[in-house]
Structures are given as C-alpha cells and as structure tokens.
Chimera marker file (.cmm) of the C-alpha trace (Angstrom):
<marker_set name="trace">
<marker id="1" x="-32.646" y="12.760" z="36.737" r="1" g="1" b="0" radius="0.5"/>
<marker id="2" x="-32.475" y="12.549" z="40.534" r="1" g="1" b="0" radius="0.5"/>
<marker id="3" x="-35.434" y="11.624" z="42.683" r="1" g="1" b="0" radius="0.5"/>
<marker id="4" x="-36.007" y="12.504" z="46.297" r="1" g="1" b="0" radius="0.5"/>
<marker id="5" x="-37.268" y="9.587" z="48.316" r="1" g="1" b="0" radius="0.5"/>
<marker id="6" x="-37.270" y="9.152" z="52.029" r="1" g="1" b="0" radius="0.5"/>
<marker id="7" x="-35.185" y="12.287" z="52.639" r="1" g="1" b="0" radius="0.5"/>
<marker id="8" x="-32.174" y="11.084" z="50.553" r="1" g="1" b="0" radius="0.5"/>
<marker id="9" x="-31.068" y="11.456" z="46.967" r="1" g="1" b="0" radius="0.5"/>
<marker id="10" x="-30.945" y="8.387" z="44.743" r="1" g="1" b="0" radius="0.5"/>
<marker id="11" x="-29.442" y="8.404" z="41.297" r="1" g="1" b="0" radius="0.5"/>
<marker id="12" x="-31.075" y="6.196" z="38.703" r="1" g="1" b="0" radius="0.5"/>
<marker id="13" x="-29.396" y="2.885" z="37.946" r="1" g="1" b="0" radius="0.5"/>
<marker id="14" x="-28.409" y="4.024" z="34.439" r="1" g="1" b="0" radius="0.5"/>
<marker id="15" x="-26.352" y="6.928" z="35.802" r="1" g="1" b="0" radius="0.5"/>
<marker id="16" x="-24.467" y="4.582" z="38.149" r="1" g="1" b="0" radius="0.5"/>
<marker id="17" x="-23.863" y="2.077" z="35.351" r="1" g="1" b="0" radius="0.5"/>
<marker id="18" x="-22.483" y="4.814" z="33.079" r="1" g="1" b="0" radius="0.5"/>
<marker id="19" x="-20.241" y="6.126" z="35.857" r="1" g="1" b="0" radius="0.5"/>
<marker id="20" x="-18.821" y="2.656" z="36.528" r="1" g="1" b="0" radius="0.5"/>
<marker id="21" x="-18.261" y="2.061" z="32.789" r="1" g="1" b="0" radius="0.5"/>
<marker id="22" x="-16.463" y="5.406" z="32.501" r="1" g="1" b="0" radius="0.5"/>
<marker id="23" x="-14.224" y="4.642" z="35.482" r="1" g="1" b="0" radius="0.5"/>
<marker id="24" x="-13.365" y="1.209" z="34.046" r="1" g="1" b="0" radius="0.5"/>
<marker id="25" x="-12.474" y="2.817" z="30.711" r="1" g="1" b="0" radius="0.5"/>
<marker id="26" x="-10.239" y="5.416" z="32.367" r="1" g="1" b="0" radius="0.5"/>
<marker id="27" x="-8.566" y="2.735" z="34.514" r="1" g="1" b="0" radius="0.5"/>
<marker id="28" x="-7.857" y="0.515" z="31.507" r="1" g="1" b="0" radius="0.5"/>
<marker id="29" x="-6.369" y="3.434" z="29.532" r="1" g="1" b="0" radius="0.5"/>
<marker id="30" x="-4.142" y="4.357" z="32.447" r="1" g="1" b="0" radius="0.5"/>
<marker id="31" x="-3.000" y="0.777" z="32.992" r="1" g="1" b="0" radius="0.5"/>
<marker id="32" x="-2.191" y="0.438" z="29.279" r="1" g="1" b="0" radius="0.5"/>
<marker id="33" x="-0.198" y="3.652" z="29.198" r="1" g="1" b="0" radius="0.5"/>
<marker id="34" x="1.871" y="2.742" z="32.292" r="1" g="1" b="0" radius="0.5"/>
<marker id="35" x="2.806" y="-0.761" z="31.189" r="1" g="1" b="0" radius="0.5"/>
<marker id="36" x="6.192" y="-1.007" z="29.479" r="1" g="1" b="0" radius="0.5"/>
<marker id="37" x="6.146" y="-3.460" z="26.571" r="1" g="1" b="0" radius="0.5"/>
<marker id="38" x="9.010" y="-5.848" z="25.920" r="1" g="1" b="0" radius="0.5"/>
<marker id="39" x="10.557" y="-4.600" z="22.672" r="1" g="1" b="0" radius="0.5"/>
<marker id="40" x="12.145" y="-7.074" z="20.244" r="1" g="1" b="0" radius="0.5"/>
<marker id="41" x="15.902" y="-7.527" z="20.590" r="1" g="1" b="0" radius="0.5"/>
<marker id="42" x="16.647" y="-6.480" z="17.000" r="1" g="1" b="0" radius="0.5"/>
<marker id="43" x="19.887" y="-4.533" z="16.530" r="1" g="1" b="0" radius="0.5"/>
<marker id="44" x="20.108" y="-1.838" z="13.859" r="1" g="1" b="0" radius="0.5"/>
<marker id="45" x="21.665" y="-3.330" z="10.716" r="1" g="1" b="0" radius="0.5"/>
<marker id="46" x="21.432" y="-6.440" z="8.554" r="1" g="1" b="0" radius="0.5"/>
<marker id="47" x="20.439" y="-9.729" z="10.183" r="1" g="1" b="0" radius="0.5"/>
<marker id="48" x="20.879" y="-12.062" z="7.215" r="1" g="1" b="0" radius="0.5"/>
<marker id="49" x="17.977" y="-13.840" z="5.555" r="1" g="1" b="0" radius="0.5"/>
<marker id="50" x="16.906" y="-10.516" z="3.982" r="1" g="1" b="0" radius="0.5"/>
<marker id="51" x="15.950" y="-9.033" z="7.360" r="1" g="1" b="0" radius="0.5"/>
<marker id="52" x="17.090" y="-5.517" z="8.223" r="1" g="1" b="0" radius="0.5"/>
<marker id="53" x="16.511" y="-3.123" z="11.120" r="1" g="1" b="0" radius="0.5"/>
<marker id="54" x="16.779" y="0.623" z="10.634" r="1" g="1" b="0" radius="0.5"/>
<marker id="55" x="16.354" y="3.644" z="12.872" r="1" g="1" b="0" radius="0.5"/>
<marker id="56" x="13.711" y="6.017" z="11.491" r="1" g="1" b="0" radius="0.5"/>
<marker id="57" x="13.045" y="7.776" z="14.780" r="1" g="1" b="0" radius="0.5"/>
<marker id="58" x="14.179" y="11.231" z="13.645" r="1" g="1" b="0" radius="0.5"/>
<marker id="59" x="11.126" y="13.191" z="12.648" r="1" g="1" b="0" radius="0.5"/>
<marker id="60" x="13.077" y="15.548" z="10.406" r="1" g="1" b="0" radius="0.5"/>
<marker id="61" x="14.701" y="13.088" z="7.995" r="1" g="1" b="0" radius="0.5"/>
<marker id="62" x="13.758" y="10.062" z="5.929" r="1" g="1" b="0" radius="0.5"/>
<marker id="63" x="15.720" y="6.843" z="6.447" r="1" g="1" b="0" radius="0.5"/>
<marker id="64" x="16.059" y="5.186" z="3.037" r="1" g="1" b="0" radius="0.5"/>
<marker id="65" x="16.273" y="1.521" z="2.265" r="1" g="1" b="0" radius="0.5"/>
<marker id="66" x="16.607" y="1.240" z="-1.492" r="1" g="1" b="0" radius="0.5"/>
<marker id="67" x="13.541" y="2.856" z="-3.028" r="1" g="1" b="0" radius="0.5"/>
<marker id="68" x="11.604" y="2.813" z="0.259" r="1" g="1" b="0" radius="0.5"/>
<marker id="69" x="11.905" y="5.520" z="2.905" r="1" g="1" b="0" radius="0.5"/>
<marker id="70" x="10.825" y="5.516" z="6.555" r="1" g="1" b="0" radius="0.5"/>
<marker id="71" x="10.228" y="8.410" z="8.969" r="1" g="1" b="0" radius="0.5"/>
<marker id="72" x="8.533" y="7.797" z="12.304" r="1" g="1" b="0" radius="0.5"/>
<marker id="73" x="5.319" y="5.935" z="11.343" r="1" g="1" b="0" radius="0.5"/>
<marker id="74" x="5.378" y="6.964" z="7.662" r="1" g="1" b="0" radius="0.5"/>
<marker id="75" x="6.544" y="4.723" z="4.820" r="1" g="1" b="0" radius="0.5"/>
<marker id="76" x="6.874" y="5.973" z="1.231" r="1" g="1" b="0" radius="0.5"/>
<marker id="77" x="8.561" y="5.085" z="-2.031" r="1" g="1" b="0" radius="0.5"/>
<marker id="78" x="11.209" y="7.183" z="-3.786" r="1" g="1" b="0" radius="0.5"/>
<marker id="79" x="10.321" y="9.491" z="-6.691" r="1" g="1" b="0" radius="0.5"/>
<marker id="80" x="9.670" y="7.362" z="-9.765" r="1" g="1" b="0" radius="0.5"/>
<marker id="81" x="8.996" y="4.240" z="-7.657" r="1" g="1" b="0" radius="0.5"/>
<marker id="82" x="5.680" y="2.814" z="-6.496" r="1" g="1" b="0" radius="0.5"/>
<marker id="83" x="4.159" y="0.241" z="-4.169" r="1" g="1" b="0" radius="0.5"/>
<marker id="84" x="1.280" y="-2.209" z="-4.234" r="1" g="1" b="0" radius="0.5"/>
<marker id="85" x="-0.319" y="-3.860" z="-1.196" r="1" g="1" b="0" radius="0.5"/>
<marker id="86" x="-0.399" y="-7.637" z="-1.699" r="1" g="1" b="0" radius="0.5"/>
<marker id="87" x="-2.284" y="-8.205" z="1.562" r="1" g="1" b="0" radius="0.5"/>
<marker id="88" x="-1.686" y="-10.691" z="4.357" r="1" g="1" b="0" radius="0.5"/>
<marker id="89" x="0.057" y="-13.390" z="2.379" r="1" g="1" b="0" radius="0.5"/>
<marker id="90" x="3.078" y="-15.411" z="3.445" r="1" g="1" b="0" radius="0.5"/>
<marker id="91" x="6.217" y="-13.519" z="2.428" r="1" g="1" b="0" radius="0.5"/>
<marker id="92" x="7.831" y="-16.605" z="0.902" r="1" g="1" b="0" radius="0.5"/>
<marker id="93" x="4.691" y="-17.417" z="-1.089" r="1" g="1" b="0" radius="0.5"/>
<marker id="94" x="5.174" y="-14.333" z="-3.282" r="1" g="1" b="0" radius="0.5"/>
<marker id="95" x="7.393" y="-15.654" z="-6.069" r="1" g="1" b="0" radius="0.5"/>
<marker id="96" x="6.789" y="-12.672" z="-8.319" r="1" g="1" b="0" radius="0.5"/>
<marker id="97" x="5.083" y="-9.335" z="-7.852" r="1" g="1" b="0" radius="0.5"/>
<marker id="98" x="2.413" y="-7.976" z="-10.195" r="1" g="1" b="0" radius="0.5"/>
<marker id="99" x="3.299" y="-6.061" z="-13.348" r="1" g="1" b="0" radius="0.5"/>
<marker id="100" x="0.796" y="-3.251" z="-12.679" r="1" g="1" b="0" radius="0.5"/>
<marker id="101" x="-1.062" y="-1.420" z="-9.944" r="1" g="1" b="0" radius="0.5"/>
<marker id="102" x="1.880" y="0.377" z="-8.306" r="1" g="1" b="0" radius="0.5"/>
<marker id="103" x="0.960" y="3.563" z="-6.480" r="1" g="1" b="0" radius="0.5"/>
<marker id="104" x="3.539" y="6.369" z="-6.531" r="1" g="1" b="0" radius="0.5"/>
<marker id="105" x="4.178" y="8.534" z="-3.490" r="1" g="1" b="0" radius="0.5"/>
<marker id="106" x="2.392" y="11.874" z="-3.421" r="1" g="1" b="0" radius="0.5"/>
<marker id="107" x="5.027" y="14.462" z="-2.544" r="1" g="1" b="0" radius="0.5"/>
<marker id="108" x="3.061" y="17.366" z="-1.086" r="1" g="1" b="0" radius="0.5"/>
<marker id="109" x="2.547" y="19.039" z="2.273" r="1" g="1" b="0" radius="0.5"/>
<marker id="110" x="1.586" y="15.590" z="3.566" r="1" g="1" b="0" radius="0.5"/>
<marker id="111" x="3.916" y="13.153" z="1.790" r="1" g="1" b="0" radius="0.5"/>
<marker id="112" x="2.165" y="9.760" z="1.632" r="1" g="1" b="0" radius="0.5"/>
<marker id="113" x="2.009" y="6.562" z="-0.334" r="1" g="1" b="0" radius="0.5"/>
<marker id="114" x="-1.562" y="5.316" z="-0.025" r="1" g="1" b="0" radius="0.5"/>
<marker id="115" x="-0.560" y="1.723" z="-0.844" r="1" g="1" b="0" radius="0.5"/>
<marker id="116" x="1.605" y="1.503" z="2.309" r="1" g="1" b="0" radius="0.5"/>
<marker id="117" x="0.221" y="4.376" z="4.378" r="1" g="1" b="0" radius="0.5"/>
<marker id="118" x="-1.796" y="2.236" z="6.775" r="1" g="1" b="0" radius="0.5"/>
<marker id="119" x="0.737" y="-0.559" z="7.347" r="1" g="1" b="0" radius="0.5"/>
<marker id="120" x="-0.039" y="-0.634" z="11.076" r="1" g="1" b="0" radius="0.5"/>
<marker id="121" x="-2.738" y="-1.146" z="13.675" r="1" g="1" b="0" radius="0.5"/>
<marker id="122" x="-2.870" y="1.286" z="16.595" r="1" g="1" b="0" radius="0.5"/>
<marker id="123" x="-3.881" y="0.050" z="20.033" r="1" g="1" b="0" radius="0.5"/>
<marker id="124" x="-5.794" y="2.497" z="22.202" r="1" g="1" b="0" radius="0.5"/>
<marker id="125" x="-4.971" y="0.325" z="25.223" r="1" g="1" b="0" radius="0.5"/>
<marker id="126" x="-1.204" y="0.103" z="24.847" r="1" g="1" b="0" radius="0.5"/>
<marker id="127" x="-0.672" y="3.120" z="22.545" r="1" g="1" b="0" radius="0.5"/>
<marker id="128" x="1.593" y="0.936" z="20.381" r="1" g="1" b="0" radius="0.5"/>
<marker id="129" x="1.741" y="0.391" z="16.634" r="1" g="1" b="0" radius="0.5"/>
<marker id="130" x="1.844" y="-3.164" z="15.340" r="1" g="1" b="0" radius="0.5"/>
<marker id="131" x="2.371" y="-4.302" z="11.785" r="1" g="1" b="0" radius="0.5"/>
<marker id="132" x="-0.587" y="-5.633" z="9.819" r="1" g="1" b="0" radius="0.5"/>
<marker id="133" x="1.993" y="-8.017" z="8.282" r="1" g="1" b="0" radius="0.5"/>
<marker id="134" x="1.010" y="-7.183" z="4.744" r="1" g="1" b="0" radius="0.5"/>
<marker id="135" x="3.499" y="-7.917" z="1.980" r="1" g="1" b="0" radius="0.5"/>
<marker id="136" x="4.130" y="-5.016" z="-0.375" r="1" g="1" b="0" radius="0.5"/>
<marker id="137" x="5.427" y="-5.122" z="-3.917" r="1" g="1" b="0" radius="0.5"/>
<marker id="138" x="7.759" y="-2.334" z="-5.018" r="1" g="1" b="0" radius="0.5"/>
<marker id="139" x="8.626" y="-1.199" z="-8.508" r="1" g="1" b="0" radius="0.5"/>
<marker id="140" x="11.850" y="0.769" z="-8.155" r="1" g="1" b="0" radius="0.5"/>
<marker id="141" x="12.609" y="3.987" z="-10.017" r="1" g="1" b="0" radius="0.5"/>
<marker id="142" x="14.844" y="2.044" z="-12.414" r="1" g="1" b="0" radius="0.5"/>
<marker id="143" x="12.115" y="-0.521" z="-13.190" r="1" g="1" b="0" radius="0.5"/>
<marker id="144" x="13.261" y="-3.393" z="-10.958" r="1" g="1" b="0" radius="0.5"/>
<marker id="145" x="10.929" y="-5.214" z="-8.584" r="1" g="1" b="0" radius="0.5"/>
<marker id="146" x="11.084" y="-6.206" z="-4.920" r="1" g="1" b="0" radius="0.5"/>
<marker id="147" x="8.832" y="-7.217" z="-2.060" r="1" g="1" b="0" radius="0.5"/>
<marker id="148" x="8.945" y="-6.271" z="1.608" r="1" g="1" b="0" radius="0.5"/>
<marker id="149" x="7.117" y="-6.793" z="4.866" r="1" g="1" b="0" radius="0.5"/>
<marker id="150" x="7.289" y="-4.728" z="8.041" r="1" g="1" b="0" radius="0.5"/>
<marker id="151" x="7.932" y="-7.141" z="10.903" r="1" g="1" b="0" radius="0.5"/>
<marker id="152" x="8.298" y="-4.732" z="13.829" r="1" g="1" b="0" radius="0.5"/>
<marker id="153" x="8.202" y="-1.019" z="14.639" r="1" g="1" b="0" radius="0.5"/>
<marker id="154" x="10.128" y="-1.166" z="17.916" r="1" g="1" b="0" radius="0.5"/>
<marker id="155" x="13.526" y="-2.353" z="19.102" r="1" g="1" b="0" radius="0.5"/>
<marker id="156" x="15.286" y="-2.148" z="22.450" r="1" g="1" b="0" radius="0.5"/>
<marker id="157" x="18.095" y="0.166" z="21.314" r="1" g="1" b="0" radius="0.5"/>
<marker id="158" x="15.863" y="2.826" z="19.714" r="1" g="1" b="0" radius="0.5"/>
<marker id="159" x="12.313" y="2.282" z="20.939" r="1" g="1" b="0" radius="0.5"/>
<marker id="160" x="9.686" y="3.513" z="18.479" r="1" g="1" b="0" radius="0.5"/>
<marker id="161" x="10.332" y="3.948" z="14.744" r="1" g="1" b="0" radius="0.5"/>
<marker id="162" x="12.928" y="1.193" z="14.701" r="1" g="1" b="0" radius="0.5"/>
<marker id="163" x="11.688" y="-0.758" z="11.695" r="1" g="1" b="0" radius="0.5"/>
<marker id="164" x="12.572" y="-4.376" z="11.135" r="1" g="1" b="0" radius="0.5"/>
<marker id="165" x="11.690" y="-5.411" z="7.591" r="1" g="1" b="0" radius="0.5"/>
<marker id="166" x="12.080" y="-8.394" z="5.313" r="1" g="1" b="0" radius="0.5"/>
<marker id="167" x="13.149" y="-7.303" z="1.841" r="1" g="1" b="0" radius="0.5"/>
<marker id="168" x="13.908" y="-9.312" z="-1.241" r="1" g="1" b="0" radius="0.5"/>
<marker id="169" x="14.274" y="-8.522" z="-4.900" r="1" g="1" b="0" radius="0.5"/>
<marker id="170" x="11.561" y="-10.214" z="-6.890" r="1" g="1" b="0" radius="0.5"/>
<marker id="171" x="11.305" y="-11.966" z="-10.191" r="1" g="1" b="0" radius="0.5"/>
<marker id="172" x="10.077" y="-9.473" z="-12.808" r="1" g="1" b="0" radius="0.5"/>
<marker id="173" x="6.483" y="-10.106" z="-13.791" r="1" g="1" b="0" radius="0.5"/>
<marker id="174" x="5.903" y="-11.826" z="-17.145" r="1" g="1" b="0" radius="0.5"/>
<link id1="1" id2="2" r="1" g="1" b="0" radius="0.2"/>
<link id1="2" id2="3" r="1" g="1" b="0" radius="0.2"/>
<link id1="3" id2="4" r="1" g="1" b="0" radius="0.2"/>
<link id1="4" id2="5" r="1" g="1" b="0" radius="0.2"/>
<link id1="5" id2="6" r="1" g="1" b="0" radius="0.2"/>
<link id1="6" id2="7" r="1" g="1" b="0" radius="0.2"/>
<link id1="7" id2="8" r="1" g="1" b="0" radius="0.2"/>
<link id1="8" id2="9" r="1" g="1" b="0" radius="0.2"/>
<link id1="9" id2="10" r="1" g="1" b="0" radius="0.2"/>
<link id1="10" id2="11" r="1" g="1" b="0" radius="0.2"/>
<link id1="11" id2="12" r="1" g="1" b="0" radius="0.2"/>
<link id1="12" id2="13" r="1" g="1" b="0" radius="0.2"/>
<link id1="13" id2="14" r="1" g="1" b="0" radius="0.2"/>
<link id1="14" id2="15" r="1" g="1" b="0" radius="0.2"/>
<link id1="15" id2="16" r="1" g="1" b="0" radius="0.2"/>
<link id1="16" id2="17" r="1" g="1" b="0" radius="0.2"/>
<link id1="17" id2="18" r="1" g="1" b="0" radius="0.2"/>
<link id1="18" id2="19" r="1" g="1" b="0" radius="0.2"/>
<link id1="19" id2="20" r="1" g="1" b="0" radius="0.2"/>
<link id1="20" id2="21" r="1" g="1" b="0" radius="0.2"/>
<link id1="21" id2="22" r="1" g="1" b="0" radius="0.2"/>
<link id1="22" id2="23" r="1" g="1" b="0" radius="0.2"/>
<link id1="23" id2="24" r="1" g="1" b="0" radius="0.2"/>
<link id1="24" id2="25" r="1" g="1" b="0" radius="0.2"/>
<link id1="25" id2="26" r="1" g="1" b="0" radius="0.2"/>
<link id1="26" id2="27" r="1" g="1" b="0" radius="0.2"/>
<link id1="27" id2="28" r="1" g="1" b="0" radius="0.2"/>
<link id1="28" id2="29" r="1" g="1" b="0" radius="0.2"/>
<link id1="29" id2="30" r="1" g="1" b="0" radius="0.2"/>
<link id1="30" id2="31" r="1" g="1" b="0" radius="0.2"/>
<link id1="31" id2="32" r="1" g="1" b="0" radius="0.2"/>
<link id1="32" id2="33" r="1" g="1" b="0" radius="0.2"/>
<link id1="33" id2="34" r="1" g="1" b="0" radius="0.2"/>
<link id1="34" id2="35" r="1" g="1" b="0" radius="0.2"/>
<link id1="35" id2="36" r="1" g="1" b="0" radius="0.2"/>
<link id1="36" id2="37" r="1" g="1" b="0" radius="0.2"/>
<link id1="37" id2="38" r="1" g="1" b="0" radius="0.2"/>
<link id1="38" id2="39" r="1" g="1" b="0" radius="0.2"/>
<link id1="39" id2="40" r="1" g="1" b="0" radius="0.2"/>
<link id1="40" id2="41" r="1" g="1" b="0" radius="0.2"/>
<link id1="41" id2="42" r="1" g="1" b="0" radius="0.2"/>
<link id1="42" id2="43" r="1" g="1" b="0" radius="0.2"/>
<link id1="43" id2="44" r="1" g="1" b="0" radius="0.2"/>
<link id1="44" id2="45" r="1" g="1" b="0" radius="0.2"/>
<link id1="45" id2="46" r="1" g="1" b="0" radius="0.2"/>
<link id1="46" id2="47" r="1" g="1" b="0" radius="0.2"/>
<link id1="47" id2="48" r="1" g="1" b="0" radius="0.2"/>
<link id1="48" id2="49" r="1" g="1" b="0" radius="0.2"/>
<link id1="49" id2="50" r="1" g="1" b="0" radius="0.2"/>
<link id1="50" id2="51" r="1" g="1" b="0" radius="0.2"/>
<link id1="51" id2="52" r="1" g="1" b="0" radius="0.2"/>
<link id1="52" id2="53" r="1" g="1" b="0" radius="0.2"/>
<link id1="53" id2="54" r="1" g="1" b="0" radius="0.2"/>
<link id1="54" id2="55" r="1" g="1" b="0" radius="0.2"/>
<link id1="55" id2="56" r="1" g="1" b="0" radius="0.2"/>
<link id1="56" id2="57" r="1" g="1" b="0" radius="0.2"/>
<link id1="57" id2="58" r="1" g="1" b="0" radius="0.2"/>
<link id1="58" id2="59" r="1" g="1" b="0" radius="0.2"/>
<link id1="59" id2="60" r="1" g="1" b="0" radius="0.2"/>
<link id1="60" id2="61" r="1" g="1" b="0" radius="0.2"/>
<link id1="61" id2="62" r="1" g="1" b="0" radius="0.2"/>
<link id1="62" id2="63" r="1" g="1" b="0" radius="0.2"/>
<link id1="63" id2="64" r="1" g="1" b="0" radius="0.2"/>
<link id1="64" id2="65" r="1" g="1" b="0" radius="0.2"/>
<link id1="65" id2="66" r="1" g="1" b="0" radius="0.2"/>
<link id1="66" id2="67" r="1" g="1" b="0" radius="0.2"/>
<link id1="67" id2="68" r="1" g="1" b="0" radius="0.2"/>
<link id1="68" id2="69" r="1" g="1" b="0" radius="0.2"/>
<link id1="69" id2="70" r="1" g="1" b="0" radius="0.2"/>
<link id1="70" id2="71" r="1" g="1" b="0" radius="0.2"/>
<link id1="71" id2="72" r="1" g="1" b="0" radius="0.2"/>
<link id1="72" id2="73" r="1" g="1" b="0" radius="0.2"/>
<link id1="73" id2="74" r="1" g="1" b="0" radius="0.2"/>
<link id1="74" id2="75" r="1" g="1" b="0" radius="0.2"/>
<link id1="75" id2="76" r="1" g="1" b="0" radius="0.2"/>
<link id1="76" id2="77" r="1" g="1" b="0" radius="0.2"/>
<link id1="77" id2="78" r="1" g="1" b="0" radius="0.2"/>
<link id1="78" id2="79" r="1" g="1" b="0" radius="0.2"/>
<link id1="79" id2="80" r="1" g="1" b="0" radius="0.2"/>
<link id1="80" id2="81" r="1" g="1" b="0" radius="0.2"/>
<link id1="81" id2="82" r="1" g="1" b="0" radius="0.2"/>
<link id1="82" id2="83" r="1" g="1" b="0" radius="0.2"/>
<link id1="83" id2="84" r="1" g="1" b="0" radius="0.2"/>
<link id1="84" id2="85" r="1" g="1" b="0" radius="0.2"/>
<link id1="85" id2="86" r="1" g="1" b="0" radius="0.2"/>
<link id1="86" id2="87" r="1" g="1" b="0" radius="0.2"/>
<link id1="87" id2="88" r="1" g="1" b="0" radius="0.2"/>
<link id1="88" id2="89" r="1" g="1" b="0" radius="0.2"/>
<link id1="89" id2="90" r="1" g="1" b="0" radius="0.2"/>
<link id1="90" id2="91" r="1" g="1" b="0" radius="0.2"/>
<link id1="91" id2="92" r="1" g="1" b="0" radius="0.2"/>
<link id1="92" id2="93" r="1" g="1" b="0" radius="0.2"/>
<link id1="93" id2="94" r="1" g="1" b="0" radius="0.2"/>
<link id1="94" id2="95" r="1" g="1" b="0" radius="0.2"/>
<link id1="95" id2="96" r="1" g="1" b="0" radius="0.2"/>
<link id1="96" id2="97" r="1" g="1" b="0" radius="0.2"/>
<link id1="97" id2="98" r="1" g="1" b="0" radius="0.2"/>
<link id1="98" id2="99" r="1" g="1" b="0" radius="0.2"/>
<link id1="99" id2="100" r="1" g="1" b="0" radius="0.2"/>
<link id1="100" id2="101" r="1" g="1" b="0" radius="0.2"/>
<link id1="101" id2="102" r="1" g="1" b="0" radius="0.2"/>
<link id1="102" id2="103" r="1" g="1" b="0" radius="0.2"/>
<link id1="103" id2="104" r="1" g="1" b="0" radius="0.2"/>
<link id1="104" id2="105" r="1" g="1" b="0" radius="0.2"/>
<link id1="105" id2="106" r="1" g="1" b="0" radius="0.2"/>
<link id1="106" id2="107" r="1" g="1" b="0" radius="0.2"/>
<link id1="107" id2="108" r="1" g="1" b="0" radius="0.2"/>
<link id1="108" id2="109" r="1" g="1" b="0" radius="0.2"/>
<link id1="109" id2="110" r="1" g="1" b="0" radius="0.2"/>
<link id1="110" id2="111" r="1" g="1" b="0" radius="0.2"/>
<link id1="111" id2="112" r="1" g="1" b="0" radius="0.2"/>
<link id1="112" id2="113" r="1" g="1" b="0" radius="0.2"/>
<link id1="113" id2="114" r="1" g="1" b="0" radius="0.2"/>
<link id1="114" id2="115" r="1" g="1" b="0" radius="0.2"/>
<link id1="115" id2="116" r="1" g="1" b="0" radius="0.2"/>
<link id1="116" id2="117" r="1" g="1" b="0" radius="0.2"/>
<link id1="117" id2="118" r="1" g="1" b="0" radius="0.2"/>
<link id1="118" id2="119" r="1" g="1" b="0" radius="0.2"/>
<link id1="119" id2="120" r="1" g="1" b="0" radius="0.2"/>
<link id1="120" id2="121" r="1" g="1" b="0" radius="0.2"/>
<link id1="121" id2="122" r="1" g="1" b="0" radius="0.2"/>
<link id1="122" id2="123" r="1" g="1" b="0" radius="0.2"/>
<link id1="123" id2="124" r="1" g="1" b="0" radius="0.2"/>
<link id1="124" id2="125" r="1" g="1" b="0" radius="0.2"/>
<link id1="125" id2="126" r="1" g="1" b="0" radius="0.2"/>
<link id1="126" id2="127" r="1" g="1" b="0" radius="0.2"/>
<link id1="127" id2="128" r="1" g="1" b="0" radius="0.2"/>
<link id1="128" id2="129" r="1" g="1" b="0" radius="0.2"/>
<link id1="129" id2="130" r="1" g="1" b="0" radius="0.2"/>
<link id1="130" id2="131" r="1" g="1" b="0" radius="0.2"/>
<link id1="131" id2="132" r="1" g="1" b="0" radius="0.2"/>
<link id1="132" id2="133" r="1" g="1" b="0" radius="0.2"/>
<link id1="133" id2="134" r="1" g="1" b="0" radius="0.2"/>
<link id1="134" id2="135" r="1" g="1" b="0" radius="0.2"/>
<link id1="135" id2="136" r="1" g="1" b="0" radius="0.2"/>
<link id1="136" id2="137" r="1" g="1" b="0" radius="0.2"/>
<link id1="137" id2="138" r="1" g="1" b="0" radius="0.2"/>
<link id1="138" id2="139" r="1" g="1" b="0" radius="0.2"/>
<link id1="139" id2="140" r="1" g="1" b="0" radius="0.2"/>
<link id1="140" id2="141" r="1" g="1" b="0" radius="0.2"/>
<link id1="141" id2="142" r="1" g="1" b="0" radius="0.2"/>
<link id1="142" id2="143" r="1" g="1" b="0" radius="0.2"/>
<link id1="143" id2="144" r="1" g="1" b="0" radius="0.2"/>
<link id1="144" id2="145" r="1" g="1" b="0" radius="0.2"/>
<link id1="145" id2="146" r="1" g="1" b="0" radius="0.2"/>
<link id1="146" id2="147" r="1" g="1" b="0" radius="0.2"/>
<link id1="147" id2="148" r="1" g="1" b="0" radius="0.2"/>
<link id1="148" id2="149" r="1" g="1" b="0" radius="0.2"/>
<link id1="149" id2="150" r="1" g="1" b="0" radius="0.2"/>
<link id1="150" id2="151" r="1" g="1" b="0" radius="0.2"/>
<link id1="151" id2="152" r="1" g="1" b="0" radius="0.2"/>
<link id1="152" id2="153" r="1" g="1" b="0" radius="0.2"/>
<link id1="153" id2="154" r="1" g="1" b="0" radius="0.2"/>
<link id1="154" id2="155" r="1" g="1" b="0" radius="0.2"/>
<link id1="155" id2="156" r="1" g="1" b="0" radius="0.2"/>
<link id1="156" id2="157" r="1" g="1" b="0" radius="0.2"/>
<link id1="157" id2="158" r="1" g="1" b="0" radius="0.2"/>
<link id1="158" id2="159" r="1" g="1" b="0" radius="0.2"/>
<link id1="159" id2="160" r="1" g="1" b="0" radius="0.2"/>
<link id1="160" id2="161" r="1" g="1" b="0" radius="0.2"/>
<link id1="161" id2="162" r="1" g="1" b="0" radius="0.2"/>
<link id1="162" id2="163" r="1" g="1" b="0" radius="0.2"/>
<link id1="163" id2="164" r="1" g="1" b="0" radius="0.2"/>
<link id1="164" id2="165" r="1" g="1" b="0" radius="0.2"/>
<link id1="165" id2="166" r="1" g="1" b="0" radius="0.2"/>
<link id1="166" id2="167" r="1" g="1" b="0" radius="0.2"/>
<link id1="167" id2="168" r="1" g="1" b="0" radius="0.2"/>
<link id1="168" id2="169" r="1" g="1" b="0" radius="0.2"/>
<link id1="169" id2="170" r="1" g="1" b="0" radius="0.2"/>
<link id1="170" id2="171" r="1" g="1" b="0" radius="0.2"/>
<link id1="171" id2="172" r="1" g="1" b="0" radius="0.2"/>
<link id1="172" id2="173" r="1" g="1" b="0" radius="0.2"/>
<link id1="173" id2="174" r="1" g="1" b="0" radius="0.2"/>
</marker_set>
C-alpha cells in the first residue's frame, strides 16, 4: 500500500524492510556461490589406516568399494548386501556392528538405500555437501560385516564426488 503525502510517494516501513531482507538474501547467495572452497588434499587411492579416496564423479557409472557403490551424491549397497545407520558415533568406538536391521538397496528407477541415502548436509550458502559423519554398518552379500564413514565428498584432483571414506571389516555380531 502506498500513501500520498505532501506531494510525494512513501512506501510503508514493512515494504522497505522486506526489500532490504530480500537484497541481503540475494547478496549472501551470490557471495556463497562465487567463493571457491579449499578442497581437502586427498589423492585418489588408499591412504593407509583404512582410509580410501575414490572418484565417483561420473554420473553414468557406479564406483564400487567392496559391497558399497558410489555415484555422484548417491551411496548404495550391492545386491544381497545391506546397510544400517549407526548415527554420529566415533568410528573407533564401534567394535562390532549389529546382527539385524540392515536395509537392502532398492534397485528401481531411482536406485537408493534409505539407510545411507541422506549421508550429507547441503548448504544453501555455499552449495556444498558435507558429511553428517555417521558411521554405517554393512552386511555384505556373502554375510560378512564391515563399518564405514564418509569423511569428505571433495578432493583437489577431482572436485565433487571424490569420496574419502574410512572402512574396516567388523567383528561379526554374537
């Protein structure tokens, strides 16, 4: 609503406040999209200590690591395998994974494993994905057990979809 007073137009205070808020939002989104983050210096391959970096940047093929597969921001388990989300626990504190509760991957038009599907947080400001640092248990297709954690989604050599994970076979549950 605009009022005419003294020959000039004055916008209500609320309209000005909303305009300023909108401009600040647009400016912050632009600043976030133009800033170049410093990607971790991980090189593709094994790093020792059960840490591995793999390039899953091709959108048309899955990059497998044992019974886990990665493609862009998607993580699934192999047919016959399953995963369970153990939450934000210290990786080394998981001595053994559970005996039950493993979710298999749904192989359909939208291949997903709901136990690992939301492994990341997305930032509207930087447009980057960051790991939630959950530890996941895996029951492999041949009945063995492992645990893994996604440490990073970026590396200098590849950029996005360059996963660095910690992976370790686990003691079978009692």
